[in-house]
C-alpha positions as CSV (number, residue, x, y, z in Angstrom):
1,X,-3.4,0.0,-20.6
2,X,-7.1,0.4,-20.3
3,X,-9.0,-2.7,-19.5
4,X,-12.4,-1.1,-19.1
5,X,-14.4,1.2,-21.0
6,X,-15.2,3.9,-18.2
7,X,-18.6,5.7,-18.2
8,X,-17.3,8.2,-15.6
9,X,-13.8,9.0,-15.4
10,X,-11.9,9.9,-12.0
11,X,-12.6,13.9,-12.3
12,X,-16.1,13.3,-13.8
13,X,-19.2,14.3,-11.5
14,X,-22.3,12.1,-12.1
15,X,-25.7,13.6,-11.5
16,X,-26.6,13.5,-7.8
17,X,-29.1,10.8,-7.9
18,X,-26.7,8.7,-9.8
19,X,-23.8,9.6,-7.5
20,X,-26.1,8.4,-4.5
21,X,-26.8,5.2,-6.2
22,X,-23.3,4.5,-7.3
23,X,-22.0,5.3,-3.7
24,X,-24.7,2.8,-2.2
25,X,-23.3,0.3,-4.5
26,X,-19.7,0.9,-3.3
27,X,-21.1,0.6,0.3
28,X,-22.8,-2.7,-0.3
29,X,-19.7,-4.1,-2.1
30,X,-17.4,-3.2,1.0
31,X,-20.2,-3.7,3.8
32,X,-19.8,-7.5,4.4
33,X,-15.8,-7.4,4.7
34,X,-15.6,-4.2,6.8
35,X,-17.9,-5.3,9.5
36,X,-16.7,-8.8,9.4
37,X,-13.4,-8.1,11.2
38,X,-14.7,-6.7,14.5
39,X,-17.2,-9.6,14.5
40,X,-14.2,-12.1,14.2
41,X,-12.1,-10.3,16.9
42,X,-15.1,-10.1,19.2
43,X,-14.3,-8.5,22.7
44,X,-17.3,-6.1,22.3
45,X,-15.9,-4.4,19.0
46,X,-18.6,-2.5,17.3
47,X,-19.4,-3.1,13.6
48,X,-20.9,0.3,13.3
49,X,-17.6,1.8,14.9
50,X,-15.7,0.0,12.0
51,X,-17.9,1.3,9.3
52,X,-17.4,4.9,10.8
53,X,-13.9,4.6,11.0
54,X,-13.8,3.1,7.4
55,X,-15.4,6.2,6.3
56,X,-13.0,8.4,8.1
57,X,-10.1,6.5,6.7
58,X,-11.3,6.7,3.2
59,X,-11.6,10.5,3.6
60,X,-8.1,11.0,4.9
61,X,-6.9,8.7,2.0
62,X,-8.7,10.9,-0.4
63,X,-7.1,14.0,0.9
64,X,-3.5,12.7,0.8
65,X,-4.0,11.5,-2.7
66,X,-5.5,14.8,-3.9
67,X,-8.9,13.0,-4.8
68,X,-7.2,11.3,-7.7
69,X,-7.5,7.6,-6.5
70,X,-11.0,6.1,-6.7
71,X,-10.8,3.3,-3.9
72,X,-12.6,2.7,-0.5
73,X,-10.6,1.9,2.6
74,X,-12.1,-0.8,4.9
75,X,-11.1,-3.0,7.7
76,X,-7.9,-5.0,7.0
77,X,-8.0,-9.0,7.3
78,X,-4.2,-8.9,7.3
79,X,-4.1,-7.5,10.8
80,X,-6.4,-10.1,12.4
81,X,-3.5,-11.9,14.1
82,X,-2.1,-8.5,15.3
83,X,-5.5,-7.5,16.7
84,X,-5.8,-10.8,18.7
85,X,-2.4,-10.1,20.1
86,X,-3.7,-7.0,21.7
87,X,-6.2,-8.8,24.0
88,X,-3.9,-11.7,24.6
89,X,-2.6,-12.4,28.2
90,X,-5.9,-11.7,29.9
91,X,-5.8,-7.9,29.8
92,X,-8.8,-5.8,30.4
93,X,-11.1,-4.6,27.5
94,X,-9.9,-1.0,27.9
95,X,-6.1,-2.2,27.7
96,X,-7.0,-4.2,24.7
97,X,-8.6,-1.3,23.1
98,X,-5.5,0.7,23.7
99,X,-3.2,-2.0,22.2
100,X,-5.4,-1.7,19.0
101,X,-5.0,2.2,18.9
102,X,-0.9,1.6,19.5
103,X,-0.9,-1.2,17.0
104,X,-2.6,1.0,14.2
105,X,-0.3,3.9,14.9
106,X,2.9,1.6,14.6
107,X,1.7,0.2,11.5
108,X,0.8,3.6,10.0
109,X,4.3,4.7,11.1
110,X,5.9,2.1,8.8
111,X,4.0,3.3,6.0
112,X,5.1,7.0,6.7
113,X,8.6,5.8,6.7
114,X,8.4,3.9,3.5
115,X,6.6,6.8,2.1
116,X,9.3,9.1,2.9
117,X,11.9,6.8,1.4
118,X,9.8,6.5,-1.8
119,X,9.4,10.3,-1.9
120,X,13.3,10.7,-2.3
121,X,14.0,7.4,-4.0
122,X,11.3,7.4,-6.7
123,X,9.3,4.5,-7.6
124,X,11.4,3.3,-10.6
125,X,12.9,0.5,-8.5
126,X,9.3,-0.7,-8.1
127,X,8.5,-0.9,-11.7
128,X,11.7,-2.9,-12.1
129,X,11.2,-5.1,-9.3
130,X,7.6,-5.6,-10.1
131,X,6.8,-5.5,-13.8
132,X,3.6,-6.6,-15.5
133,X,4.9,-10.4,-15.6
134,X,4.9,-10.0,-11.6
135,X,2.1,-7.9,-10.7
136,X,-0.3,-9.2,-13.1
137,X,-0.7,-12.8,-11.5
138,X,-0.4,-11.1,-8.1
139,X,-3.4,-9.0,-8.9
140,X,-5.1,-12.2,-10.1
141,X,-4.3,-14.0,-6.9
142,X,-6.0,-11.4,-5.0
143,X,-9.3,-12.3,-6.7
144,X,-8.3,-16.0,-6.7
145,X,-7.6,-16.2,-3.0
146,X,-10.9,-15.0,-2.3
147,X,-12.8,-17.4,-4.4
148,X,-13.2,-20.0,-1.7
149,X,-14.9,-17.4,0.5
150,X,-17.2,-16.4,-2.3
151,X,-18.3,-20.1,-3.2
152,X,-18.6,-21.0,0.5
153,X,-20.9,-18.0,1.1
154,X,-23.0,-19.2,-1.9
155,X,-24.6,-22.1,0.2
156,X,-24.8,-20.5,3.4
157,X,-27.9,-18.9,5.3
158,X,-27.4,-16.2,8.1
159,X,-29.7,-18.1,10.8
160,X,-27.4,-20.1,13.2
161,X,-28.4,-21.8,16.3
162,X,-26.0,-23.6,18.3
163,X,-23.3,-22.9,15.8
164,X,-25.3,-24.6,13.1
165,X,-26.7,-22.9,9.9
166,X,-30.4,-23.7,9.6
167,X,-31.0,-22.9,6.0
168,X,-30.6,-25.8,3.6
169,X,-27.4,-25.2,1.2
170,X,-29.7,-25.9,-1.8
171,X,-32.2,-23.1,-0.8
172,X,-29.2,-20.7,-0.1
173,X,-27.6,-21.5,-3.4
174,X,-30.9,-20.6,-5.1
175,X,-30.9,-17.2,-3.4
176,X,-27.1,-16.7,-4.5
177,X,-27.8,-17.8,-8.0
178,X,-30.5,-15.3,-8.3
179,X,-28.2,-12.5,-7.2
180,X,-25.3,-13.6,-9.5
181,X,-27.7,-14.2,-12.4
182,X,-29.4,-10.6,-11.8
183,X,-26.1,-8.9,-11.6
184,X,-24.9,-10.5,-14.9
185,X,-28.2,-9.8,-16.6
186,X,-27.9,-6.1,-15.7
187,X,-24.6,-5.8,-16.5
188,X,-24.8,-7.3,-20.1
189,X,-28.4,-6.7,-21.0
190,X,-29.2,-3.6,-18.9
191,X,-29.6,-0.2,-20.2
192,X,-28.4,3.1,-18.9
193,X,-28.5,3.1,-15.1
194,X,-29.4,-0.4,-14.7
195,X,-26.2,-1.4,-16.3
196,X,-24.1,0.7,-13.7
197,X,-25.8,-0.3,-10.7
198,X,-26.0,-4.4,-11.0
199,X,-24.9,-5.0,-7.5
200,X,-27.7,-2.9,-6.1
201,X,-30.4,-4.6,-8.3
202,X,-28.6,-8.1,-7.7
203,X,-28.7,-7.9,-3.7
204,X,-32.3,-6.7,-3.8
205,X,-33.6,-9.5,-6.1
206,X,-31.4,-12.1,-4.0
207,X,-32.7,-10.8,-0.8
208,X,-36.2,-10.7,-1.9
209,X,-36.0,-14.5,-2.7
210,X,-34.4,-15.2,0.5
211,X,-37.0,-13.2,2.5
212,X,-40.0,-15.3,0.9
213,X,-38.2,-18.4,1.7
214,X,-37.5,-17.3,5.3
215,X,-41.3,-16.1,5.8
216,X,-42.4,-19.3,4.6
217,X,-40.0,-21.1,6.8
218,X,-41.1,-19.1,10.0
219,X,-44.8,-19.7,9.2
220,X,-44.5,-23.3,8.4
221,X,-41.9,-24.1,10.8
222,X,-39.4,-25.4,8.3
223,X,-35.8,-24.6,9.5
224,X,-34.4,-25.4,6.0
225,X,-36.1,-22.3,4.5
226,X,-34.8,-19.8,7.0
227,X,-32.2,-17.8,5.4
228,X,-32.3,-14.3,6.7
229,X,-31.7,-13.7,10.5
230,X,-34.5,-11.1,11.1
231,X,-33.7,-11.5,14.7
232,X,-31.0,-8.8,14.5
233,X,-33.7,-6.2,14.5
234,X,-34.3,-7.1,18.0
235,X,-31.0,-5.7,19.2
236,X,-30.4,-2.6,17.1
237,X,-27.4,-0.5,17.8
238,X,-28.3,3.0,17.6
239,X,-24.8,4.6,18.1
240,X,-21.2,3.4,17.3
241,X,-19.2,2.4,20.4
242,X,-15.9,4.1,19.5
243,X,-12.5,2.4,20.3
244,X,-11.1,5.6,21.7
245,X,-13.8,5.8,24.3
246,X,-13.1,2.5,25.8
247,X,-9.3,2.6,25.3
248,X,-8.8,5.8,27.5
249,X,-11.4,4.9,30.0
250,X,-9.1,2.6,32.2
251,X,-5.8,2.0,30.4
252,X,-4.2,4.6,32.7
253,X,-4.1,1.8,35.5
254,X,-1.1,0.4,33.4
255,X,2.1,-0.2,35.8
256,X,5.3,1.3,34.1
257,X,7.1,-1.9,33.5
258,X,4.1,-3.8,32.4
259,X,3.2,-1.0,29.8
260,X,6.6,-1.3,28.1
261,X,6.3,-5.3,27.9
262,X,2.8,-5.0,26.5
263,X,4.1,-2.2,23.9
264,X,6.8,-4.4,22.8
265,X,4.3,-7.3,22.2
266,X,2.0,-4.9,20.0
267,X,5.0,-3.5,18.1
268,X,6.3,-7.1,17.1
269,X,2.7,-8.1,16.2
270,X,1.8,-5.2,14.0
271,X,5.1,-3.6,12.4
272,X,5.9,-6.7,10.3
273,X,2.5,-7.1,9.1
274,X,2.5,-3.6,7.6
275,X,5.6,-4.3,5.3
276,X,3.4,-7.5,4.3
277,X,0.2,-5.1,3.5
278,X,2.6,-2.6,1.6
279,X,3.1,-5.3,-1.1
280,X,-0.8,-5.9,-1.3
281,X,-1.1,-2.0,-1.4
282,X,1.0,-1.8,-4.6
283,X,-0.9,-4.7,-6.1
284,X,-4.2,-2.9,-5.6
285,X,-3.0,0.2,-6.9
286,X,-1.4,-1.2,-10.0
287,X,-4.8,-2.8,-10.6
288,X,-6.7,0.2,-10.1
289,X,-4.2,2.1,-12.5
290,X,-4.8,-0.5,-15.4
291,X,-8.6,0.1,-14.9
292,X,-8.7,3.8,-15.0
293,X,-5.7,3.9,-17.6
294,X,-3.6,6.1,-15.2
295,X,-0.4,5.3,-13.1
296,X,-1.3,6.2,-9.7
297,X,2.2,5.3,-8.6
298,X,3.4,8.3,-10.4
299,X,0.5,10.5,-10.0
300,X,-0.5,11.3,-7.3
301,X,2.4,9.2,-6.3
302,X,3.2,6.1,-4.2
303,X,4.4,8.3,-1.3
304,X,1.0,10.0,-1.3
305,X,-1.0,6.5,-1.6
306,X,1.0,5.2,1.3
307,X,0.5,8.3,3.4
308,X,-3.2,8.2,2.6
309,X,-3.4,4.5,3.4
310,X,-1.3,4.6,6.6
311,X,-2.9,7.8,8.2
312,X,-6.3,6.6,7.0
313,X,-5.6,3.3,8.8
314,X,-4.8,5.0,12.1
315,X,-7.8,7.4,11.9
316,X,-10.0,4.3,11.2
317,X,-8.5,2.3,14.3
318,X,-9.0,5.3,16.2
319,X,-12.7,5.4,15.9
320,X,-13.3,1.5,15.1
321,X,-10.2,-0.3,16.4
322,X,-9.7,-1.9,12.6
323,X,-6.6,-0.7,10.7
324,X,-8.0,0.2,7.3
325,X,-6.7,-0.8,3.7
326,X,-7.7,-0.3,0.2
327,X,-10.4,-2.9,-0.8
328,X,-10.4,-5.0,-4.0
329,X,-14.1,-5.2,-3.8
330,X,-14.2,-1.3,-4.4
331,X,-11.6,-1.8,-7.3
332,X,-13.9,-4.5,-8.6
333,X,-16.9,-2.5,-8.2
334,X,-15.1,0.3,-10.3
335,X,-14.3,-2.1,-13.1
336,X,-17.7,-3.7,-13.4
337,X,-20.0,-0.3,-12.9
338,X,-17.5,1.5,-15.3
339,X,-17.7,4.4,-12.7
340,X,-14.5,5.6,-11.4
341,X,-15.8,9.2,-10.2
342,X,-13.7,9.8,-7.2
343,X,-17.0,11.9,-6.1
344,X,-18.5,8.5,-5.8
345,X,-16.1,7.3,-3.3
346,X,-16.4,10.6,-1.2
347,X,-20.0,10.2,-0.9
348,X,-19.6,6.7,0.1
349,X,-17.3,7.6,2.9
350,X,-19.8,10.1,4.2
351,X,-22.8,7.6,3.8
352,X,-20.8,5.0,5.6
353,X,-20.2,7.4,8.5
354,X,-23.9,8.4,8.5
355,X,-25.2,4.8,8.3
356,X,-23.1,4.0,11.5
357,X,-25.4,6.5,13.5
358,X,-28.5,4.9,12.0
359,X,-29.1,1.7,13.6
360,X,-32.1,0.3,11.9
361,X,-30.5,0.8,8.3
362,X,-27.1,-0.7,9.6
363,X,-29.1,-3.6,10.9
364,X,-30.8,-4.2,7.7
365,X,-27.6,-4.2,5.6
366,X,-26.3,-6.7,8.4
367,X,-29.3,-9.0,7.7
368,X,-28.3,-9.5,3.9
369,X,-27.5,-13.2,4.2
370,X,-24.2,-14.7,3.2
371,X,-25.5,-16.6,0.3
372,X,-26.7,-13.2,-1.4
373,X,-23.5,-11.5,-0.7
374,X,-21.7,-14.6,-2.0
375,X,-23.4,-14.3,-5.3
376,X,-22.1,-10.6,-5.6
377,X,-18.6,-11.6,-4.6
378,X,-18.4,-14.3,-7.4
379,X,-18.5,-11.4,-9.8
380,X,-16.6,-9.0,-7.9
381,X,-13.5,-11.5,-7.1
382,X,-13.7,-12.7,-10.7
383,X,-13.3,-9.3,-12.0
384,X,-10.2,-8.6,-9.9
385,X,-8.7,-12.0,-10.8
386,X,-9.3,-11.3,-14.7
387,X,-8.2,-7.8,-14.6
388,X,-4.6,-9.2,-13.4
389,X,-4.5,-11.8,-16.1
390,X,-5.3,-8.8,-18.7
391,X,-2.1,-7.4,-17.3
392,X,0.0,-10.0,-18.8
393,X,-1.6,-10.1,-22.2
394,X,1.3,-8.7,-23.7
395,X,3.9,-10.8,-21.9
396,X,5.5,-13.7,-24.1
397,X,4.6,-16.8,-22.2
398,X,6.3,-18.8,-24.8
399,X,9.7,-17.8,-23.0
400,X,10.5,-19.9,-20.0
401,X,11.9,-16.9,-18.0
402,X,8.2,-15.4,-18.0
403,X,6.5,-18.7,-17.7
404,X,8.1,-19.6,-14.6
405,X,7.5,-16.3,-12.8
406,X,3.8,-16.4,-13.4
407,X,3.5,-20.3,-12.9
408,X,5.2,-19.7,-9.4
409,X,2.7,-16.8,-8.3
410,X,-0.1,-18.7,-9.5
411,X,0.6,-21.9,-7.9
412,X,1.7,-20.4,-4.6
413,X,-1.4,-18.2,-4.6
414,X,-3.9,-20.7,-5.4
415,X,-2.3,-23.2,-3.2
416,X,-2.7,-20.7,-0.4
417,X,0.8,-20.9,1.1
418,X,1.1,-18.7,4.2
419,X,3.8,-18.7,6.7
420,X,3.6,-17.9,10.4
421,X,6.3,-16.6,12.8
422,X,4.4,-16.6,16.3
423,X,1.8,-13.9,15.8
424,X,3.1,-12.7,12.8
425,X,1.6,-14.1,9.3
426,X,2.9,-13.5,5.9
427,X,-0.2,-13.8,3.9
428,X,-1.0,-15.9,0.7
429,X,-0.8,-12.8,-1.4
430,X,2.4,-11.6,0.1
431,X,4.1,-15.1,-0.2
432,X,3.1,-15.3,-3.9
433,X,4.3,-11.8,-4.6
434,X,7.9,-12.2,-2.6
435,X,8.4,-15.6,-4.6
436,X,7.4,-14.1,-7.8
437,X,9.9,-11.4,-7.2
438,X,12.7,-13.8,-6.4
439,X,11.9,-15.9,-9.5
440,X,11.9,-12.8,-11.5
441,X,15.1,-11.8,-10.5
442,X,16.6,-15.2,-11.0
443,X,15.4,-15.1,-14.5
444,X,16.3,-11.5,-15.3
445,X,19.8,-12.4,-16.8
446,X,18.0,-14.5,-19.4
447,X,15.5,-11.8,-19.9
448,X,18.0,-9.1,-20.5
449,X,20.0,-11.5,-22.9
450,X,16.9,-12.1,-25.0
451,X,16.4,-8.5,-25.1
452,X,19.8,-7.9,-26.6
453,X,19.6,-10.5,-28.9
454,X,16.3,-9.1,-30.1
455,X,17.8,-5.6,-30.6
456,X,20.7,-7.2,-32.5
457,X,18.2,-9.2,-34.9
458,X,16.4,-5.9,-35.4
459,X,19.4,-3.9,-36.3
460,X,20.6,-6.4,-38.7
461,X,17.2,-6.6,-40.4
462,X,17.5,-2.6,-40.7
463,X,21.2,-3.1,-42.1
464,X,20.1,-5.4,-44.8
465,X,17.2,-3.0,-45.9
């Protein structure tokens, strides 16, 4: 089952210095996506608060999973439409923030309900519904669906004027490729610690090159060389603007009837998406299970991972407004570094909370240009995709009943199919997984017959002996 040679297992405790370095690497891996969600939603949402909420949500998750699942929780992109619905209709900011809290609570409640069902029914039905032939290509799609983001970021700088990126895409590409090349070189040729923290070294190398270009561009007045937005240091946020503070400041002005209408809108926007994210939750944990060579759906159990994800999501939204979810970037970081120590994730959570209060450092992380993070993400997302493909190594693709399942998932996923019903969107990954499950069910009769024929053949051979 194991796809990766782990240097540190889940229960191992690396030396303090290494643990801090590993935790910082995890933080860099999840940073860009975690702070991107509040930036997209706007309405005064705080990136620092989202980072704080992600740290708290991860701590909750670790507690529920008995510190056996080494993955970080960050802001979920799946709830972007739901979060936007909280501010629809011209409601005040305090009311919108209250909607974020209510919505996260509703989504978390869905997870709790599913967890209770799983507790009493078990996970056998999930393994039958989603065997390797289904879950493998679905995990691959998690990485492949993000490929466009990574490739697009490779040619983007972070200095934007009038919605136009100033840096030349060729200059940005150089910075991104330096980052990627350094990550690869450290992972393949590095010794000891260098081999285990390739992202930190890669980001520092890419940032250094981008900084040189930017300084030259500023001194010579050449916009095409301005890659890093150092202007962010002029507006440092010294402490998080917690969601609950704004939510409770003026939301009590709601009229009774209006509140119930608004509550219904929020419920419809959040609850269905929670079921969609449930499918991604399983895929992430199946992937992580294959990396650490331990079935997390059995131990600590799917009911515990769901409770940790659901309650952690509520806690994260309470502080940062963004529902949380397990991050593929975090899983990829575990795979590449070979470090599955849950202590690392624990330290990362505390580090995220601490950094959210240290404005200058949080701002420094925010200045890391898109092209540099793009170079890192090429490796991260690629590892996620490959780990999924490894799951189907033992699947016989010469048989059409397997080939069709894998084909449907890959084509739907790579093609980017998503379906929207008003404010509710079934994501590409969920669409691929659902259609893959249906295809697998359709082909199950042929698979069972083939297995029976194989058993008969084996029995006949044994009799002839």
